[in-house]
C-alpha positions in Angstrom: 173.6 112.8 52.6 173.7 110.1 49.9 171.5 107.5 51.5 168.5 106.5 49.5 166.2 107.3 52.3 166.6 111.0 51.4 165.2 110.4 47.9 162.5 112.9 47.3 162.4 114.2 50.8 160.0 117.0 51.2 160.4 120.0 53.4 159.6 123.6 53.8 161.8 126.8 53.9 160.2 127.8 57.2 157.8 130.4 57.7 153.9 130.0 57.5 151.1 132.6 57.4 150.2 133.9 60.9 146.6 134.1 61.9 145.2 136.4 64.6 145.4 134.0 67.5 147.8 132.8 70.2 151.3 132.1 68.9 151.2 128.6 70.1 147.9 128.0 68.2 149.7 129.4 65.1 152.5 126.8 65.7 149.9 124.0 65.7 148.3 125.4 62.6 151.6 125.5 60.7 152.8 122.2 61.9 149.5 120.4 61.3 149.1 121.9 57.8 152.6 120.5 57.0 152.0 117.1 58.5 148.6 116.7 56.7 150.2 117.8 53.4 152.7 115.0 53.9 155.9 117.0 54.6 158.7 114.8 55.9 160.8 117.5 57.4 158.7 120.2 59.0 159.3 123.6 60.6 157.6 125.2 63.5 156.2 127.9 61.2 158.4 130.6 62.7 155.2 132.1 64.2 156.7 134.7 66.6 158.6 137.3 64.5 160.6 138.1 61.3 163.8 136.4 60.4 166.0 139.1 62.0 164.1 139.8 65.1 164.1 136.1 66.0 167.8 136.2 66.6 168.8 139.8 67.0 166.9 139.9 70.3 169.5 137.4 71.6 172.6 139.2 70.2 174.4 141.3 72.5 175.0 144.7 71.1 172.2 144.4 68.5 169.7 147.2 69.5 166.4 148.1 67.9 165.6 151.8 67.5 162.3 152.5 65.9 162.0 150.0 63.0 165.8 149.5 62.5 168.5 147.3 64.1 171.8 148.8 65.1 175.0 146.9 65.8 176.4 148.9 68.7 179.2 146.7 70.0 180.9 143.3 69.7 178.4 140.6 68.7 177.8 137.8 71.1 175.0 135.2 71.8 173.3 135.7 75.2 172.8 132.0 75.4 169.1 132.0 75.2 166.8 131.0 72.2 163.2 131.5 71.8 163.3 129.5 68.7 164.8 126.6 70.6 162.0 126.9 73.2 159.4 126.6 70.4 161.2 123.7 68.8 161.4 121.9 72.0 157.6 122.2 72.4 156.9 121.2 68.8 159.2 118.1 69.1 157.2 117.0 72.2 153.9 117.7 70.4 154.8 115.6 67.4 156.0 112.7 69.4 153.0 112.7 71.6 150.6 113.0 68.7 152.3 110.9 66.0 154.7 108.6 67.9 157.0 106.7 65.4 155.2 108.2 62.5 156.1 111.8 63.5 157.9 113.8 60.7 161.5 115.1 61.3 161.9 118.6 62.5 164.1 121.3 61.0 165.7 124.2 62.9 166.2 127.5 61.1 168.7 130.3 61.6 169.2 133.5 59.8 172.8 133.5 58.3 175.7 135.6 59.3 175.7 137.9 56.2 172.0 138.6 56.3 172.1 139.4 60.0 175.0 141.7 59.4 173.5 143.5 56.4 170.3 143.9 58.3 172.0 146.0 61.0 173.3 149.5 60.8 176.9 149.5 62.0 177.2 152.0 64.9 180.5 150.8 66.8 184.2 151.2 66.7 184.5 147.5 67.5 184.5 146.7 63.7 186.3 148.6 61.0 183.3 148.3 58.6 181.1 145.9 56.7 184.1 144.0 55.3 185.9 143.5 58.6 186.6 139.8 58.9 186.2 140.0 62.6 182.6 141.0 62.1 181.8 137.9 60.2 183.8 135.7 62.5 181.8 137.0 65.5 178.5 136.6 63.6 179.5 133.1 62.6 180.0 132.2 66.2 176.7 133.7 67.1 174.9 131.5 64.5 176.8 128.4 65.7 175.6 128.9 69.1 172.0 129.4 68.1 172.2 126.3 65.8 173.5 124.2 68.8 170.7 125.5 71.1 168.3 124.3 68.4 169.9 121.0 68.0 169.7 120.5 71.9 166.0 121.2 71.4 165.9 118.0 69.2 165.9 119.1 65.6 167.0 116.8 62.9 168.7 119.4 60.6 169.6 123.0 60.5 168.8 125.5 57.8 170.8 128.7 57.4 168.9 131.4 55.5 171.1 133.7 53.3 169.0 135.8 51.0 171.6 138.5 50.7 173.9 136.1 48.7 171.7 136.5 45.6 171.8 140.4 45.7 175.4 140.9 46.5 177.6 139.7 49.4 181.4 139.3 50.1 181.5 135.7 49.3 185.0 135.1 50.8 183.8 136.5 54.1 180.5 134.6 53.8 182.2 131.3 53.4 184.4 131.8 56.4 181.4 132.8 58.5 179.5 129.6 57.4 182.6 127.5 58.3 182.4 128.9 61.9 178.6 128.5 61.9 178.9 124.9 61.0 181.5 123.9 63.6 180.8 120.6 65.4 177.4 120.2 63.8 177.1 116.6 62.6 173.4 116.8 61.5 172.6 117.8 57.9 172.9 121.6 57.2 170.9 123.3 54.5 172.0 126.6 53.1 169.0 128.4 51.6 169.5 131.3 49.1 166.5 132.5 47.3 166.3 134.5 44.0 168.7 134.3 41.2 171.7 132.3 42.2 173.4 132.1 38.8 176.4 134.2 39.8 177.1 132.6 43.1 176.1 128.9 42.7 179.5 127.6 41.7 180.9 129.5 44.7 178.4 128.0 47.0 179.5 124.4 46.0 182.6 124.9 48.1 180.7 126.0 51.2 180.8 123.6 54.1 177.0 122.5 54.0 175.1 119.4 52.9 172.3 120.9 50.8 172.1 123.9 48.6 168.5 125.1 48.6 167.3 127.4 45.9 164.1 128.7 44.0 163.4 127.2 40.5 159.6 127.8 40.2 160.0 131.5 40.3 163.6 131.6 39.1 163.9 129.0 36.2 167.1 130.8 35.2 168.8 128.9 38.0 168.5 125.6 36.0 171.3 127.0 33.8 174.0 126.5 36.5 173.2 123.2 38.0 174.5 119.8 37.0 175.0 116.4 38.5 178.7 116.4 38.1 178.9 119.7 40.1 176.7 118.2 43.0 178.5 114.9 43.1 182.0 116.4 43.1 180.9 118.8 45.9 179.1 115.9 47.8 175.9 118.0 48.1 172.2 117.6 47.5 170.1 120.2 45.8 167.0 121.7 47.4 164.6 122.3 44.6 162.0 125.1 45.1 159.1 124.0 42.9 156.2 126.1 44.0 156.2 129.9 44.2 156.0 131.6 47.4 155.5 135.1 46.0 152.1 134.6 44.5 148.8 133.1 45.9 148.2 131.6 42.5 148.0 127.8 42.9 150.1 125.8 40.5 148.5 122.8 38.9 150.3 119.5 39.9 151.5 118.9 36.5 153.4 122.2 36.4 155.2 121.2 39.6 155.9 117.8 38.2 157.5 119.7 35.3 159.8 121.7 37.5 160.9 118.5 39.4 161.4 116.4 36.2 163.7 119.2 34.8 165.7 119.1 38.0 165.9 115.3 37.9 167.0 115.3 34.3 169.8 117.7 35.2 171.1 116.3 38.7 169.4 112.9 39.2 166.4 112.1 41.4 168.9 110.8 44.1 170.3 114.3 44.5 167.2 116.4 45.1 165.0 117.4 48.0 161.7 119.0 47.3 160.4 122.4 48.9 158.7 125.7 48.0 160.8 128.5 46.6 160.9 130.3 49.9 159.0 130.7 53.2 155.2 130.9 52.8 154.2 133.7 55.4 154.0 136.3 52.6 150.9 134.4 51.1 149.1 135.6 54.1 146.4 132.9 53.7 147.0 129.6 55.5 144.7 127.7 53.2 146.5 128.8 50.2 149.8 127.9 51.9 148.5 124.5 52.8 147.2 123.8 49.3 150.5 124.6 47.7 152.2 122.1 50.0 149.5 119.5 49.3 150.0 119.9 45.6 153.8 119.8 45.9 153.7 116.5 47.8 151.3 115.1 45.3 153.7 116.0 42.5 156.6 114.1 44.2 154.4 111.2 44.4 153.5 111.2 40.8 157.2 111.1 39.9 157.6 108.0 42.1 
């Protein structure tokens, strides 16, 4: 991940506002908005469902009752992936429309801890929420899903773990990520939103290539990053530089300010640029697109 070609790479965290139309039209809207904004590593917009439902539907013994998910037995992957089906379609769409100029495509998987903490444990297969076997099984599940997405043609995998910033058993989390990463040669991003000041140093030892965090909405995260830490850990830093929790549009110079602060701390060669988090919560595709346009413009001003 130290090749100069990754300098000021722009990407997204994943989700994009959904409009009242066919899901495939929503995919096109999300992808085209990213491409036209100038994003280098795009997502499919995660148009079908929320970050848990996408994958829980393919986890044996994950059952939905009402609006809650329950873990009712030993966790296994059923070998199917709706996300991979969508990504295969997007890869073909990008190739046919843009040819050699097509951007790269990122696959996204909800991480083991977040999947576990989002389910109510109703089985004797596991001793509780700190049972190492539970995390090993979920790590295997995520690994299977990641490989299905890689077979679909993605160029990188992102693992989303929002629960890390609000409290998680980090020893078990690390073991689960180690299993989830098994036999993956492509770059792996670990996205943790929110305040990561208590966990960042621990994450440096996780077997991933990019640590992706929010800095626009969580400027306190600047206090724990440094070039020495990243270089020693052989990692890149994903810098969230536009907020995803408010429709207010940042001016380009404020985005430049966030990026320059990151560059001063860790070096331009060590950062990747993206929004703080997924953009679906903005609900307005035009606002989401304009945030991406301004973000890309800010990176070009730095160049």
